[in-house]
C-alpha positions as CSV (number, residue, x, y, z in Angstrom):
1,M,-177.0,17.8,74.7
2,K,-174.2,17.8,77.2
3,N,-172.8,14.7,79.1
4,L,-172.9,15.1,82.8
5,E,-169.8,12.9,83.1
6,L,-168.0,16.2,82.1
7,F,-169.6,18.1,85.0
8,D,-166.8,20.1,86.8
9,V,-167.9,19.1,90.3
10,K,-164.8,20.5,91.9
11,G,-165.3,23.9,90.2
12,Y,-169.0,23.9,91.3
13,L,-168.1,23.1,95.0
14,E,-165.4,25.8,95.0
15,S,-167.8,28.3,93.6
16,K,-170.2,27.6,96.5
17,G,-167.4,27.7,99.0
18,I,-168.0,24.1,100.0
19,P,-164.8,22.4,101.2
20,Y,-164.0,18.9,100.0
21,A,-161.2,16.4,100.5
22,T,-159.2,14.6,97.8
23,S,-157.4,12.1,100.1
24,G,-157.4,10.9,103.7
25,E,-159.8,9.1,105.9
26,N,-163.0,7.9,104.2
27,I,-161.7,9.0,100.7
28,S,-161.1,6.2,98.1
29,P,-158.9,6.7,95.0
30,G,-160.8,8.4,92.2
31,W,-163.3,10.0,94.6
32,I,-163.6,13.3,96.6
33,G,-165.4,13.5,99.9
34,L,-167.4,16.2,101.6
35,D,-169.7,16.5,104.5
36,C,-173.2,15.2,103.7
37,P,-175.8,18.0,103.8
38,Y,-178.5,15.4,103.9
39,C,-177.6,13.8,107.2
40,G,-175.3,16.4,108.8
41,D,-172.2,14.3,108.6
42,T,-168.9,16.1,109.4
43,K,-166.3,13.5,108.3
44,N,-166.5,13.6,104.5
45,H,-168.7,10.5,104.2
46,M,-170.4,11.9,101.0
47,G,-168.2,10.5,98.2
48,I,-168.4,11.8,94.7
49,N,-166.9,9.6,91.9
50,L,-164.7,11.8,89.7
51,R,-165.3,9.6,86.6
52,N,-169.1,9.4,86.4
53,K,-169.9,12.2,88.9
54,L,-172.4,10.0,90.9
55,Y,-172.4,10.4,94.6
56,S,-173.4,8.5,97.7
57,C,-173.1,9.1,101.4
58,W,-171.5,6.1,103.2
59,R,-173.2,7.1,106.4
60,C,-176.9,7.7,105.5
61,G,-177.1,6.0,102.1
62,N,-178.3,9.1,100.2
63,K,-177.1,8.9,96.6
64,G,-177.7,10.4,93.2
65,N,-176.3,12.1,90.1
66,P,-175.2,15.7,89.5
67,F,-178.8,16.8,89.0
68,T,-179.8,15.7,92.5
69,L,-176.5,16.9,94.0
70,V,-177.0,20.4,92.7
71,R,-180.7,20.3,93.8
72,L,-179.7,19.2,97.3
73,L,-176.9,21.8,97.7
74,E,-178.9,24.6,96.2
75,E,-182.0,23.6,98.3
76,T,-184.3,24.0,95.4
77,D,-186.9,21.9,93.5
78,D,-186.9,24.2,90.5
79,S,-185.5,22.2,87.6
80,R,-184.7,25.3,85.6
81,I,-182.4,26.6,88.3
82,V,-180.6,23.3,88.5
83,H,-180.3,23.0,84.7
84,N,-178.8,26.5,84.4
85,I,-176.2,25.7,87.1
86,L,-175.3,22.4,85.5
87,K,-174.7,24.1,82.1
88,Q,-172.3,26.6,83.7
89,F,-170.1,23.8,84.9
90,I,-169.9,21.4,82.0
91,S,-166.2,21.4,81.1
92,A,-166.7,20.5,77.5
93,V,-169.5,20.0,75.0
94,V,-170.2,16.5,73.7
95,E,-172.8,16.3,71.0
96,F,-174.8,13.1,70.8
97,P,-175.4,11.7,67.3
98,D,-178.3,13.4,65.5
99,I,-181.3,11.2,64.9
100,E,-181.4,10.7,61.2
101,Y,-183.3,8.3,58.9
102,P,-181.1,8.0,55.8
103,T,-183.1,5.1,54.3
104,D,-186.3,3.2,54.7
105,L,-186.2,-0.2,56.3
106,N,-186.6,-2.8,53.6
107,L,-188.2,-5.9,55.2
108,P,-187.7,-9.4,53.9
109,S,-190.5,-10.4,51.5
110,E,-191.6,-13.3,53.7
111,F,-192.5,-11.1,56.6
112,T,-196.3,-10.7,56.9
113,S,-198.7,-8.8,59.1
114,L,-200.0,-10.8,62.0
115,W,-203.0,-8.5,62.4
116,D,-203.9,-9.2,58.7
117,W,-203.4,-12.9,59.3
118,Y,-205.6,-12.8,62.4
119,Q,-208.4,-11.0,60.6
120,T,-208.2,-13.6,57.8
121,V,-208.4,-16.5,60.2
122,E,-211.5,-14.8,61.9
123,E,-213.1,-14.6,58.5
124,Y,-212.3,-18.3,57.8
125,N,-213.8,-19.3,61.1
126,K,-216.9,-17.1,60.6
127,N,-217.6,-18.8,57.2
128,Q,-216.5,-22.2,58.4
129,W,-213.9,-22.6,55.7
130,T,-210.9,-24.9,55.9
131,L,-207.4,-23.6,56.4
132,A,-205.9,-25.3,53.4
133,Y,-202.2,-24.4,53.5
134,N,-199.4,-24.1,55.9
135,E,-198.7,-20.4,55.5
136,L,-202.1,-19.7,57.0
137,T,-201.7,-22.0,60.0
138,A,-198.0,-21.5,60.8
139,P,-198.4,-18.1,62.5
140,L,-200.4,-19.9,65.1
141,H,-197.0,-20.6,66.7
142,A,-196.7,-16.9,67.4
143,Y,-200.3,-16.6,68.6
144,E,-199.9,-19.6,71.0
145,Y,-196.5,-18.4,72.2
146,L,-197.9,-15.0,73.3
147,K,-201.0,-16.6,74.8
148,L,-199.0,-19.0,76.9
149,R,-197.0,-16.0,78.3
150,G,-200.2,-14.3,79.3
151,Y,-200.3,-11.7,76.6
152,P,-203.4,-11.0,74.4
153,P,-202.1,-11.9,70.9
154,E,-204.7,-10.0,68.9
155,D,-204.2,-6.8,70.9
156,L,-200.5,-6.9,70.4
157,F,-200.8,-7.8,66.7
158,R,-202.9,-4.7,66.1
159,Q,-201.3,-2.2,68.5
160,H,-197.6,-3.0,67.8
161,K,-197.9,-4.1,64.1
162,L,-196.2,-7.4,64.9
163,M,-195.2,-9.6,62.0
164,W,-194.6,-13.3,61.2
165,S,-191.3,-14.3,59.7
166,G,-192.4,-17.2,57.6
167,I,-191.3,-20.9,57.9
168,L,-188.1,-20.8,55.8
169,G,-184.8,-18.9,55.8
170,K,-182.7,-17.4,58.6
171,W,-185.7,-15.7,60.2
172,A,-188.0,-18.7,60.2
173,F,-190.5,-19.2,63.0
174,R,-189.9,-15.8,64.7
175,L,-192.2,-13.1,66.0
176,I,-191.0,-9.9,64.3
177,I,-191.3,-6.9,66.5
178,P,-190.9,-3.6,64.6
179,V,-189.3,-0.6,66.3
180,F,-190.8,2.8,65.4
181,M,-189.2,6.2,66.1
182,N,-191.2,9.3,65.3
183,G,-193.7,7.2,63.3
184,R,-191.1,5.4,61.1
185,M,-190.0,1.8,61.3
186,V,-186.2,2.0,61.9
187,N,-185.4,-1.5,63.1
188,F,-186.9,-4.8,64.2
189,A,-186.3,-7.6,66.6
190,G,-187.0,-11.3,65.9
191,R,-188.1,-13.4,68.9
192,A,-187.8,-17.2,68.5
193,V,-191.2,-18.9,69.3
194,C,-190.2,-22.5,68.8
195,G,-187.1,-22.7,71.0
196,Q,-184.5,-22.0,68.4
197,E,-181.2,-20.1,69.1
198,P,-180.4,-17.4,69.4
199,T,-183.5,-16.3,71.3
200,Y,-183.4,-12.8,69.7
201,K,-182.1,-11.8,66.3
202,N,-182.2,-8.1,65.4
203,C,-182.1,-6.4,62.0
204,P,-178.4,-6.0,61.0
205,N,-177.2,-2.5,61.6
206,A,-176.1,-2.2,58.0
207,R,-179.7,-2.6,56.8
208,A,-181.3,-0.5,59.5
209,P,-181.8,3.3,59.5
210,M,-180.9,3.1,63.3
211,P,-179.0,0.5,65.3
212,I,-181.4,-1.1,67.7
213,N,-179.4,-0.1,70.8
214,D,-179.7,3.6,69.7
215,T,-183.6,3.3,69.7
216,L,-186.1,3.2,72.5
217,Y,-189.0,0.8,72.2
218,G,-192.3,2.7,72.9
219,Y,-190.7,6.1,72.3
220,D,-193.7,7.3,70.4
221,D,-196.1,6.5,73.3
222,F,-194.8,9.6,75.2
223,D,-195.3,13.3,74.9
224,E,-193.1,15.9,76.5
225,N,-192.9,16.5,80.3
226,E,-194.0,13.0,81.3
227,H,-192.7,10.5,83.9
228,I,-190.9,7.8,82.0
229,T,-190.2,4.3,83.3
230,L,-187.3,2.5,81.5
231,V,-187.2,-1.3,81.4
232,E,-184.8,-3.7,79.8
233,G,-187.0,-5.5,77.2
234,V,-190.0,-5.4,74.9
235,F,-192.0,-7.9,76.9
236,D,-191.5,-5.8,80.1
237,K,-192.8,-2.8,78.2
238,W,-195.8,-4.6,76.9
239,R,-196.7,-5.8,80.5
240,L,-196.4,-2.3,82.0
241,G,-198.1,-0.5,79.1
242,N,-197.7,2.9,77.6
243,R,-196.0,4.4,80.6
244,A,-192.8,2.4,79.9
245,M,-190.1,2.4,77.3
246,A,-187.6,-0.4,76.7
247,T,-183.8,0.0,76.1
248,F,-183.1,-3.4,74.6
249,G,-180.8,-4.4,77.4
250,L,-179.0,-3.1,80.5
251,V,-177.0,-0.3,78.8
252,L,-178.4,3.1,78.2
253,T,-176.4,4.5,75.2
254,N,-175.6,8.1,74.5
255,A,-178.0,8.1,71.6
256,Q,-180.8,6.8,73.8
257,A,-180.0,9.5,76.4
258,A,-180.3,12.1,73.7
259,L,-183.7,10.7,72.7
260,L,-184.9,11.0,76.4
261,F,-183.5,14.5,76.6
262,A,-185.7,15.5,73.6
263,K,-188.8,14.4,75.5
264,K,-188.1,16.8,78.4
265,P,-189.2,14.3,81.0
266,K,-190.2,15.4,84.5
267,K,-188.7,12.2,85.9
268,I,-187.2,8.9,84.8
269,T,-187.4,5.7,86.8
270,F,-185.0,2.9,85.9
271,L,-186.7,-0.5,86.5
272,Y,-184.4,-3.5,86.4
273,D,-184.8,-7.3,86.6
274,A,-184.0,-9.0,90.0
275,D,-180.9,-10.7,88.6
276,V,-178.9,-7.5,88.6
277,A,-179.1,-7.1,92.4
278,E,-176.2,-9.5,93.2
279,D,-174.1,-8.8,90.1
280,R,-171.4,-6.2,90.6
281,E,-170.6,-5.7,87.0
282,K,-174.3,-5.2,86.1
283,L,-174.6,-2.7,88.9
284,K,-171.7,-0.7,87.5
285,V,-173.4,-0.7,84.1
286,I,-176.5,0.7,85.8
287,D,-174.6,3.4,87.6
288,R,-173.1,4.5,84.2
289,S,-176.5,4.5,82.6
290,V,-178.1,6.5,85.3
291,G,-175.2,9.0,85.3
292,K,-176.1,9.9,81.7
293,I,-179.4,11.5,82.8
294,W,-178.7,14.9,84.1
295,F,-181.7,16.8,82.8
296,C,-184.3,15.5,85.2
297,P,-184.7,13.6,88.5
298,T,-184.1,9.9,88.4
299,E,-184.7,6.9,90.6
300,T,-183.6,3.3,90.3
301,F,-185.8,0.3,91.3
302,I,-184.7,-3.3,91.2
303,M,-187.4,-6.0,91.2
304,D,-187.5,-8.3,94.3
305,K,-187.9,-11.3,92.0
306,G,-188.1,-12.0,88.3
307,D,-188.8,-9.3,85.8
308,P,-191.8,-7.1,84.8
309,G,-192.7,-9.5,82.0
310,D,-193.4,-12.2,84.6
311,L,-196.0,-10.1,86.5
312,T,-199.7,-10.6,86.3
313,W,-201.7,-7.7,84.9
314,P,-202.9,-6.6,88.4
315,E,-199.3,-6.9,89.7
316,A,-198.1,-4.8,86.8
317,N,-200.7,-2.1,87.4
318,K,-199.9,-2.0,91.1
319,L,-196.2,-1.7,90.4
320,M,-196.7,1.2,88.0
321,E,-199.0,3.0,90.4
322,G,-196.4,2.6,93.1
323,I,-193.7,4.1,90.7
324,W,-195.9,7.0,89.8
325,N,-196.8,7.7,93.4
326,G,-193.3,7.2,94.7
327,I,-194.2,4.0,96.6
328,H,-192.3,0.8,96.0
């Protein structure tokens, strides 16, 4: 897969006979400017960043990546035409890392299935037995933690193969969240449920088939040619359901972009927590992440407040319907 930061935007504009300015009024260092075809501007207010190839018109606010730029200038909605043009003007080929699974993920022996635990507890309750030892009652911490946050514990235990870390050792009292790629467990995240620090501990990269930041949580929920909503964290994805994937943070890595490319999505929506809106550095990270998606249309949506994990179920459903229908 090719990286659109290598898109030869000057060569493309010259091939179309579209004039652009490299300096002068309205042109910042590291940018070129041209007349905006969207609003009819005639004073080079459409700026294109020569590093990440993202553009924005300082007059009308229209902005996007090379995919949307070519689509706008070619006046076409045919993705195949846009893809073919983009491929012609990539100045070099950058191959993303192949997705390989060199080893199986060996889990610590103290990790146990929460779904199995839940079924055992149900059997105990049914037969009015007494829970006689701590290992059987300790996972209640994970159960109560999810319940307090408004999530159905038993559904998550079953659907996502969640585990309990045990009560001893460096993983003690953590909700273990396995990460599956193409049906195989390649990493896991450990979420503290009793207030301990750090809040999250991931499987060390040396022990994992894939670094966690090169995976996408919920990847296997999608087939090809679907609209994908990307969120920052696992709890956001759980709240929004099977129409969302989580990136494990703000940054979209090259490996994650390669995984998305393999799904041939018809559109990708980046959905971010409200705290990024006033943070310039985080907004720069978002721009770089969005710039890595050249193979389909994109949009960026920042929450008005909080994050998707804070929403009620009706609010989450309404948000997803708005994203799918293009209404925010």
